[in-house]
PLY file of the C-alpha trace (Angstrom):
ply
format ascii 1.0
element vertex 504
property float x
property float y
property float z
element edge 503
property int vertex1
property int vertex2
end_header
0.30 -0.09 -0.14
3.03 2.21 1.19
4.65 1.61 -2.35
1.93 2.20 -4.21
1.02 5.55 -2.25
4.75 6.86 -3.28
4.87 5.69 -6.72
1.62 7.46 -7.43
2.58 10.81 -5.58
5.96 10.36 -7.60
3.90 9.92 -10.80
1.90 13.16 -9.77
5.47 14.89 -9.02
6.46 14.15 -12.89
3.12 15.32 -14.17
3.75 18.87 -12.78
7.14 19.11 -13.76
6.35 17.83 -16.96
4.73 20.28 -19.46
2.76 19.51 -22.46
4.99 19.11 -25.08
2.28 21.19 -27.74
3.42 25.05 -27.46
0.61 25.92 -29.90
-1.46 28.92 -28.52
-5.20 27.56 -27.21
-7.48 27.48 -29.75
-5.16 26.94 -32.19
-6.63 24.36 -34.36
-9.72 26.77 -35.26
-10.73 27.65 -38.32
-12.20 30.90 -37.26
-9.21 33.66 -37.15
-11.61 35.45 -34.27
-11.33 32.37 -32.38
-7.85 31.69 -32.28
-7.32 35.53 -31.32
-9.54 34.59 -28.19
-7.27 33.39 -25.99
-4.80 36.45 -26.13
-7.58 39.01 -26.08
-8.85 37.27 -22.83
-5.41 36.73 -21.04
-5.05 40.95 -21.86
-8.41 41.76 -20.60
-7.62 39.30 -17.16
-3.96 40.81 -16.75
-5.07 44.61 -17.29
-8.23 44.35 -15.18
-6.33 42.25 -12.14
-2.91 43.93 -12.18
-4.18 47.22 -10.86
-6.71 46.13 -8.58
-4.54 43.10 -7.11
-1.97 45.98 -6.38
-4.58 48.57 -4.71
-6.29 45.98 -2.86
-2.75 44.47 -1.22
-1.20 48.46 -0.79
-4.68 50.31 0.32
-6.69 47.18 2.01
-4.39 44.95 3.40
-1.81 47.88 4.07
1.27 46.08 2.47
4.11 48.31 1.60
3.97 49.30 -2.20
6.85 48.01 -3.74
6.22 44.61 -2.32
2.56 44.77 -3.14
3.61 45.69 -6.90
5.87 42.97 -6.89
3.51 40.65 -5.85
0.48 42.01 -7.96
2.82 41.46 -11.27
3.81 38.03 -10.13
-0.09 36.92 -9.77
-1.53 38.35 -12.98
1.18 38.88 -15.35
1.77 35.07 -15.89
-1.55 34.66 -17.85
-0.37 36.19 -20.78
2.11 33.16 -20.66
-0.75 30.62 -19.68
-2.05 30.94 -23.26
1.27 28.99 -25.05
2.53 27.47 -21.79
-0.14 27.31 -18.92
1.89 24.88 -17.02
4.79 26.83 -16.44
2.53 30.07 -15.80
0.90 28.22 -12.97
4.21 27.00 -11.07
4.89 31.04 -11.06
1.28 32.22 -10.08
1.11 29.57 -7.47
4.45 30.88 -6.07
2.96 33.65 -5.92
-0.16 33.21 -4.24
1.96 31.37 -1.33
4.18 34.40 -0.46
1.77 36.61 -0.57
-0.79 34.83 1.56
2.24 34.22 4.44
3.02 38.12 3.55
-0.13 39.03 4.30
0.02 37.65 8.04
2.08 40.32 8.94
0.60 42.75 7.61
-1.70 45.32 9.09
-5.03 45.27 7.28
-5.83 41.43 7.13
-7.78 41.14 10.34
-11.45 40.70 9.13
-10.73 40.40 5.53
-10.40 37.44 3.22
-7.29 35.06 3.54
-5.59 33.47 2.60
-6.59 34.26 -0.79
-8.09 37.78 -1.75
-10.51 37.88 -4.11
-8.47 39.13 -7.04
-6.01 36.16 -6.54
-8.67 33.81 -6.78
-10.47 35.07 -9.71
-6.66 35.01 -11.68
-6.44 31.57 -10.27
-9.80 30.05 -11.90
-8.88 31.75 -15.37
-5.27 30.08 -15.05
-7.10 27.05 -14.31
-9.02 27.13 -17.21
-5.74 27.75 -19.37
-4.15 24.26 -17.78
-7.63 22.80 -18.28
-7.42 23.38 -21.95
-3.80 22.07 -22.77
-2.56 19.73 -19.95
-3.55 15.99 -19.07
-5.90 14.56 -16.84
-2.51 13.31 -14.22
-1.35 16.71 -14.50
-4.97 18.64 -13.45
-4.97 16.22 -10.79
-1.79 17.05 -9.31
-2.90 20.88 -9.89
-5.84 20.63 -7.70
-4.18 18.40 -5.60
-1.72 21.14 -4.63
-4.08 23.49 -4.15
-6.02 21.83 -1.82
-2.60 20.97 -0.09
-1.60 24.80 0.07
-5.29 25.89 1.28
-5.86 23.26 4.28
-2.07 23.76 4.99
-2.47 27.27 5.01
-5.92 27.38 6.85
-4.22 25.53 9.87
-1.30 28.11 10.00
-3.78 30.45 10.70
-7.37 29.20 11.43
-8.44 32.67 13.28
-7.70 34.75 10.20
-9.14 31.93 7.62
-12.35 33.54 5.93
-12.97 30.33 4.16
-11.86 31.93 0.82
-9.28 28.47 1.32
-12.14 26.14 0.67
-14.25 28.40 -2.14
-11.00 28.31 -4.14
-10.67 24.48 -3.56
-14.14 23.86 -4.52
-14.12 26.13 -7.62
-10.69 25.30 -8.71
-12.12 21.78 -8.89
-14.98 22.46 -10.93
-13.14 24.76 -13.38
-10.76 21.87 -14.01
-13.35 19.23 -14.34
-15.37 21.73 -16.75
-12.41 22.49 -18.87
-10.88 18.96 -19.26
-14.38 18.08 -20.38
-14.66 20.59 -23.11
-11.11 19.72 -24.13
-12.29 15.73 -24.26
-15.59 16.53 -25.97
-13.72 18.89 -28.73
-10.95 16.16 -29.03
-13.57 13.42 -29.54
-15.08 15.48 -32.16
-11.96 16.24 -34.13
-11.40 12.63 -33.92
-14.71 11.90 -35.61
-14.29 14.04 -38.21
-11.02 12.81 -38.76
-12.16 9.30 -39.02
-15.43 10.11 -41.05
-12.82 11.45 -43.39
-10.58 8.67 -43.61
-13.49 6.51 -44.05
-14.80 8.71 -47.10
-11.46 8.51 -48.43
-11.33 4.44 -48.06
-14.80 4.11 -49.75
-13.90 6.02 -52.95
-10.73 4.09 -53.09
-12.77 1.20 -53.08
-15.29 2.47 -55.34
-11.93 3.34 -57.58
-10.47 -0.42 -57.48
-13.80 -2.16 -57.64
-14.55 -0.05 -61.05
-10.86 -0.89 -62.00
-11.34 -4.49 -61.65
-14.67 -4.32 -63.36
-12.60 -2.77 -66.17
-10.28 -5.53 -65.93
-12.75 -8.06 -66.32
-14.46 -6.82 -69.59
-10.75 -6.40 -71.17
-10.20 -10.47 -69.83
-13.73 -11.72 -71.07
-14.12 -9.76 -74.27
-11.28 -7.85 -75.88
-8.49 -10.72 -74.80
-10.60 -13.16 -75.83
-10.65 -12.37 -78.91
-6.92 -11.33 -79.24
-6.62 -14.90 -78.95
-8.92 -16.09 -81.25
-7.11 -14.03 -83.97
-4.00 -15.08 -82.74
-4.98 -18.65 -82.98
-7.01 -18.56 -86.84
-3.52 -16.36 -87.76
-1.04 -18.96 -86.70
-3.35 -22.22 -88.24
-4.41 -20.44 -91.34
-1.03 -22.18 -93.34
-2.16 -25.10 -92.38
-5.69 -24.94 -92.45
-5.88 -23.40 -96.28
-4.05 -25.93 -99.19
-1.71 -23.82 -101.47
-1.16 -20.88 -99.55
1.31 -18.05 -101.45
4.49 -17.19 -99.57
3.38 -13.75 -99.16
0.03 -15.15 -97.91
2.38 -16.99 -94.94
3.78 -13.62 -94.12
1.03 -11.73 -93.83
-0.31 -14.86 -91.60
2.54 -14.96 -89.30
2.72 -11.21 -88.93
-0.82 -10.79 -88.38
-0.16 -13.64 -85.01
2.90 -11.88 -84.22
0.97 -8.42 -83.80
-1.81 -10.36 -82.01
0.49 -12.10 -79.57
2.15 -8.45 -78.64
-0.93 -7.05 -78.20
-1.90 -9.62 -75.97
1.40 -9.15 -74.21
-0.01 -5.59 -73.41
-3.39 -6.41 -72.31
-1.87 -8.56 -69.64
0.31 -5.69 -68.56
-2.63 -3.14 -68.52
-4.61 -6.00 -66.85
-2.01 -6.23 -64.24
-2.10 -2.69 -63.83
-5.69 -2.74 -63.00
-5.43 -5.31 -60.87
-2.94 -4.12 -58.40
-1.63 -0.80 -57.21
1.82 -2.09 -57.19
1.53 -4.26 -60.13
5.12 -4.81 -62.15
3.93 -3.12 -65.21
3.76 0.20 -63.99
7.79 -0.24 -63.17
8.63 -1.29 -66.95
9.90 1.12 -69.21
7.92 3.68 -71.17
8.43 4.12 -75.01
9.73 7.45 -75.57
11.36 8.72 -78.82
13.95 5.89 -79.56
11.11 3.71 -80.57
9.58 6.37 -83.52
11.51 4.17 -86.16
9.81 1.10 -84.85
6.63 2.75 -85.05
7.19 4.07 -88.58
8.15 0.54 -89.69
4.57 -0.81 -88.39
2.71 1.75 -90.28
4.88 1.02 -93.61
3.95 -2.51 -92.75
0.48 -1.36 -92.79
0.56 -0.07 -96.11
1.09 3.49 -95.22
4.34 5.11 -96.81
6.20 7.04 -94.36
9.04 9.83 -93.34
10.39 10.31 -90.18
12.52 13.26 -89.57
13.99 14.12 -85.92
16.40 16.67 -85.79
17.24 17.07 -81.79
19.87 19.14 -80.43
21.09 17.11 -77.78
23.30 14.11 -77.93
21.40 10.81 -77.90
22.71 7.54 -76.37
23.12 4.44 -78.74
19.44 3.81 -77.78
18.00 6.78 -78.97
17.58 8.63 -75.54
19.13 11.91 -75.03
22.36 11.76 -72.74
22.95 11.94 -69.14
20.98 15.48 -67.75
20.04 16.77 -71.63
16.98 16.13 -73.33
13.66 16.42 -72.83
11.63 14.79 -69.49
10.41 11.06 -69.85
6.90 12.48 -69.41
7.57 14.87 -72.36
9.08 11.84 -74.51
6.47 9.62 -73.78
3.53 11.72 -74.79
5.31 12.84 -77.68
5.68 9.19 -78.96
1.80 8.64 -78.01
0.65 11.53 -80.24
2.69 10.18 -83.16
0.96 6.67 -82.20
-2.37 7.80 -82.06
-2.02 10.02 -85.65
-0.31 7.09 -87.61
-3.46 4.76 -86.33
-5.86 7.22 -87.32
-3.78 7.46 -90.86
-4.00 3.55 -91.27
-7.84 3.00 -89.89
-9.44 6.43 -92.03
-7.00 7.14 -95.19
-5.34 3.98 -95.82
-2.37 4.46 -98.13
-2.03 8.33 -97.32
1.23 9.41 -97.89
2.34 10.80 -94.20
5.17 13.13 -92.70
6.30 13.21 -89.17
9.03 15.70 -87.86
10.50 15.83 -84.47
12.50 19.14 -83.63
12.97 21.01 -80.52
13.20 24.64 -81.28
13.22 27.62 -78.66
13.22 24.66 -75.72
10.61 23.47 -76.96
9.44 19.95 -78.42
7.67 20.12 -81.81
5.95 17.17 -82.72
4.37 17.52 -86.14
2.34 14.30 -88.31
0.91 15.42 -92.00
-1.13 13.01 -94.16
-2.24 13.83 -97.43
-5.34 11.87 -98.88
-5.65 8.21 -99.60
-4.17 7.56 -102.91
-7.48 5.63 -103.64
-10.65 7.92 -102.53
-13.44 5.73 -103.97
-12.28 2.88 -101.55
-14.07 2.63 -98.18
-11.75 3.13 -95.06
-11.03 0.84 -92.55
-13.04 2.65 -89.83
-15.63 4.93 -90.65
-16.72 5.97 -87.39
-15.14 6.58 -84.04
-15.89 8.19 -80.44
-13.47 10.94 -80.30
-11.52 9.31 -77.72
-8.51 9.64 -79.35
-8.04 13.59 -79.55
-9.18 14.18 -76.36
-6.55 11.74 -75.52
-3.93 13.62 -77.29
-5.07 16.98 -75.77
-5.17 15.65 -72.01
-1.68 14.61 -72.79
-0.53 17.70 -73.75
-2.38 19.37 -71.30
-1.12 17.45 -68.61
3.07 18.73 -69.17
1.93 22.09 -70.10
1.86 22.10 -73.85
-0.34 22.88 -76.89
-1.57 20.71 -79.55
-4.08 21.91 -82.98
-5.20 19.63 -85.29
-7.57 20.15 -88.29
-8.19 19.05 -92.05
-5.54 20.37 -94.88
-7.17 21.81 -98.10
-5.92 19.26 -100.51
-8.15 16.30 -98.14
-5.32 15.62 -95.68
-4.81 16.08 -91.87
-2.69 17.84 -89.61
-1.46 17.32 -85.80
0.83 19.57 -84.88
1.95 19.88 -80.85
4.06 22.09 -78.59
6.01 20.24 -75.66
7.99 22.28 -73.06
11.16 20.42 -72.77
10.86 20.28 -68.83
7.34 21.10 -67.48
6.35 22.26 -64.14
6.52 19.61 -61.26
2.48 20.34 -61.12
1.22 21.32 -64.29
-2.39 23.90 -64.44
-5.01 21.32 -66.04
-7.98 22.94 -67.79
-11.41 21.17 -67.24
-11.77 18.34 -69.07
-13.42 18.53 -72.42
-17.21 17.82 -72.79
-18.56 14.89 -74.93
-19.98 18.02 -77.54
-16.24 19.00 -77.85
-15.55 15.54 -78.69
-18.37 15.37 -81.54
-17.28 18.79 -82.72
-13.57 17.18 -83.12
-14.98 14.35 -84.82
-16.83 16.47 -87.21
-13.82 18.30 -88.37
-12.01 15.21 -88.88
-14.20 13.87 -90.79
-14.54 16.70 -93.17
-10.42 16.12 -94.01
-12.10 13.47 -96.47
-10.53 10.55 -94.36
-7.65 12.76 -92.85
-6.30 11.12 -89.11
-9.13 12.97 -87.73
-11.48 12.43 -84.50
-13.75 9.91 -86.25
-10.35 7.17 -85.62
-9.31 9.04 -82.15
-10.95 5.94 -79.97
-7.96 5.18 -77.87
-7.19 1.73 -79.16
-3.21 2.57 -80.18
-2.45 4.14 -76.47
-1.86 0.70 -75.12
1.61 -0.31 -77.58
3.29 0.93 -79.80
1.84 -1.81 -82.46
-1.68 -0.37 -82.35
-0.82 1.06 -85.58
-0.58 -2.27 -86.98
-3.90 -3.18 -86.93
-4.37 -2.41 -90.71
-1.66 -4.42 -91.45
-4.04 -6.70 -93.21
-4.51 -3.91 -96.05
-0.88 -2.95 -97.85
0.33 -6.64 -99.28
3.28 -6.93 -101.33
3.26 -3.34 -102.58
4.82 -2.13 -99.19
8.04 -2.71 -100.26
8.03 -0.05 -103.38
6.31 2.53 -100.99
9.35 1.46 -98.54
12.19 2.25 -101.22
10.22 5.50 -102.31
10.02 6.51 -98.77
13.65 5.86 -98.08
14.97 7.30 -101.37
13.17 10.62 -100.22
14.65 10.69 -96.75
17.94 9.90 -97.74
18.09 12.97 -99.89
16.74 15.48 -96.90
19.54 13.77 -94.37
16.66 12.87 -91.76
16.26 9.26 -89.92
13.44 7.05 -92.01
10.70 4.67 -90.75
0 1
1 2
2 3
3 4
4 5
5 6
6 7
7 8
8 9
9 10
10 11
11 12
12 13
13 14
14 15
15 16
16 17
17 18
18 19
19 20
20 21
21 22
22 23
23 24
24 25
25 26
26 27
27 28
28 29
29 30
30 31
31 32
32 33
33 34
34 35
35 36
36 37
37 38
38 39
39 40
40 41
41 42
42 43
43 44
44 45
45 46
46 47
47 48
48 49
49 50
50 51
51 52
52 53
53 54
54 55
55 56
56 57
57 58
58 59
59 60
60 61
61 62
62 63
63 64
64 65
65 66
66 67
67 68
68 69
69 70
70 71
71 72
72 73
73 74
74 75
75 76
76 77
77 78
78 79
79 80
80 81
81 82
82 83
83 84
84 85
85 86
86 87
87 88
88 89
89 90
90 91
91 92
92 93
93 94
94 95
95 96
96 97
97 98
98 99
99 100
100 101
101 102
102 103
103 104
104 105
105 106
106 107
107 108
108 109
109 110
110 111
111 112
112 113
113 114
114 115
115 116
116 117
117 118
118 119
119 120
120 121
121 122
122 123
123 124
124 125
125 126
126 127
127 128
128 129
129 130
130 131
131 132
132 133
133 134
134 135
135 136
136 137
137 138
138 139
139 140
140 141
141 142
142 143
143 144
144 145
145 146
146 147
147 148
148 149
149 150
150 151
151 152
152 153
153 154
154 155
155 156
156 157
157 158
158 159
159 160
160 161
161 162
162 163
163 164
164 165
165 166
166 167
167 168
168 169
169 170
170 171
171 172
172 173
173 174
174 175
175 176
176 177
177 178
178 179
179 180
180 181
181 182
182 183
183 184
184 185
185 186
186 187
187 188
188 189
189 190
190 191
191 192
192 193
193 194
194 195
195 196
196 197
197 198
198 199
199 200
200 201
201 202
202 203
203 204
204 205
205 206
206 207
207 208
208 209
209 210
210 211
211 212
212 213
213 214
214 215
215 216
216 217
217 218
218 219
219 220
220 221
221 222
222 223
223 224
224 225
225 226
226 227
227 228
228 229
229 230
230 231
231 232
232 233
233 234
234 235
235 236
236 237
237 238
238 239
239 240
240 241
241 242
242 243
243 244
244 245
245 246
246 247
247 248
248 249
249 250
250 251
251 252
252 253
253 254
254 255
255 256
256 257
257 258
258 259
259 260
260 261
261 262
262 263
263 264
264 265
265 266
266 267
267 268
268 269
269 270
270 271
271 272
272 273
273 274
274 275
275 276
276 277
277 278
278 279
279 280
280 281
281 282
282 283
283 284
284 285
285 286
286 287
287 288
288 289
289 290
290 291
291 292
292 293
293 294
294 295
295 296
296 297
297 298
298 299
299 300
300 301
301 302
302 303
303 304
304 305
305 306
306 307
307 308
308 309
309 310
310 311
311 312
312 313
313 314
314 315
315 316
316 317
317 318
318 319
319 320
320 321
321 322
322 323
323 324
324 325
325 326
326 327
327 328
328 329
329 330
330 331
331 332
332 333
333 334
334 335
335 336
336 337
337 338
338 339
339 340
340 341
341 342
342 343
343 344
344 345
345 346
346 347
347 348
348 349
349 350
350 351
351 352
352 353
353 354
354 355
355 356
356 357
357 358
358 359
359 360
360 361
361 362
362 363
363 364
364 365
365 366
366 367
367 368
368 369
369 370
370 371
371 372
372 373
373 374
374 375
375 376
376 377
377 378
378 379
379 380
380 381
381 382
382 383
383 384
384 385
385 386
386 387
387 388
388 389
389 390
390 391
391 392
392 393
393 394
394 395
395 396
396 397
397 398
398 399
399 400
400 401
401 402
402 403
403 404
404 405
405 406
406 407
407 408
408 409
409 410
410 411
411 412
412 413
413 414
414 415
415 416
416 417
417 418
418 419
419 420
420 421
421 422
422 423
423 424
424 425
425 426
426 427
427 428
428 429
429 430
430 431
431 432
432 433
433 434
434 435
435 436
436 437
437 438
438 439
439 440
440 441
441 442
442 443
443 444
444 445
445 446
446 447
447 448
448 449
449 450
450 451
451 452
452 453
453 454
454 455
455 456
456 457
457 458
458 459
459 460
460 461
461 462
462 463
463 464
464 465
465 466
466 467
467 468
468 469
469 470
470 471
471 472
472 473
473 474
474 475
475 476
476 477
477 478
478 479
479 480
480 481
481 482
482 483
483 484
484 485
485 486
486 487
487 488
488 489
489 490
490 491
491 492
492 493
493 494
494 495
495 496
496 497
497 498
498 499
499 500
500 501
501 502
502 503
């Protein structure tokens, strides 16, 4: 029993000597600026009111020497300003000054018949200080403060019982009530704050769960529909030479190319499914294509029957893999955006203007990366294009990629029936690019109508986003073109060699 009591007293003593770690002003979390300043206003008002009153009461009523009365008045009231941020140190100063004042009043001439040991001004200041303590300190500290008040009040009552006017009992009761009330208000406010935080966390978790469920639904649809059909195409293309008798070598090569493209698409589809299924999918860490992959993209487009020229003129040194050297060139997000824009533009040419001659130019003027894709009209306008309608998602996707890096995009038909896509991207976009509101469905429809007016150019009609998965998306029209691609590639290469540019 005795060791437990000793440990309890030691714990209370430690609580009195250990103030709260936070030095934030009382009510510092309030959203209103007026509420945040309220503790300072009240502390200043009580100090201004109590300081002269205490000095005058001690000097005039209790007949205490003026110098001593002034010193005690300052020590008993000025720490109220400190209580806004450090209430426990302020309590130590005021409590010590109150004890010294009570003992000093025993020798004063005017104590008889007046409240002792605690004058009225001392009680008011002490209660204000108790309220500040209750709003900041722990329950253990508040209990220690109240027990110290009880001990001091009872002890002083026994020292001079004939002079005690009952203010010691009054202070015990009032200080306990204020400490209990303040602690209750603080704990209630903390409970409300924790409840609000929990509600915020729950809302975020619900939103995250909804997002994951939607991603899972999309992954199921991709797996059950798209991946299934791509698997069927792969099997049919692989087995065609064995099922069809007397197939020409060119046809066998064509079916083999279709099967290879389908397998690559399935690989990209599996990577995409992994990204959708898991937030920490390995696919998200795979290297993303950039400018070094443009030649492969152009080669796939030429195989699809679209003669294409590629001209890349960049001021920085490129490594063996075609990427910029260390510390030079555009950011990876910029090169990825440039690649995806060219990819979508070429896919649209394959779908909507088969056989149209296309030029791609990539330059870097004035700390910007300029991407230009221009195609002419289809050489066989009477022939129906591979696709005649689309959702317009491709152009919307282009604009979103450009906007994310802080660039600009211009698209539109040409007078000769072709189409033009021009993008300018900053080499080093800001960390947080300003985003504009998403385009509406009406904007997409307007873009689609404009593209269709370009007589089969690479417009929004084919911009349905199919090509954003991998660099082989432009290969969807590979079945068209056949053996005449050889002559087109030879013509393209000779024109590019003359200009000194890279060829696809």
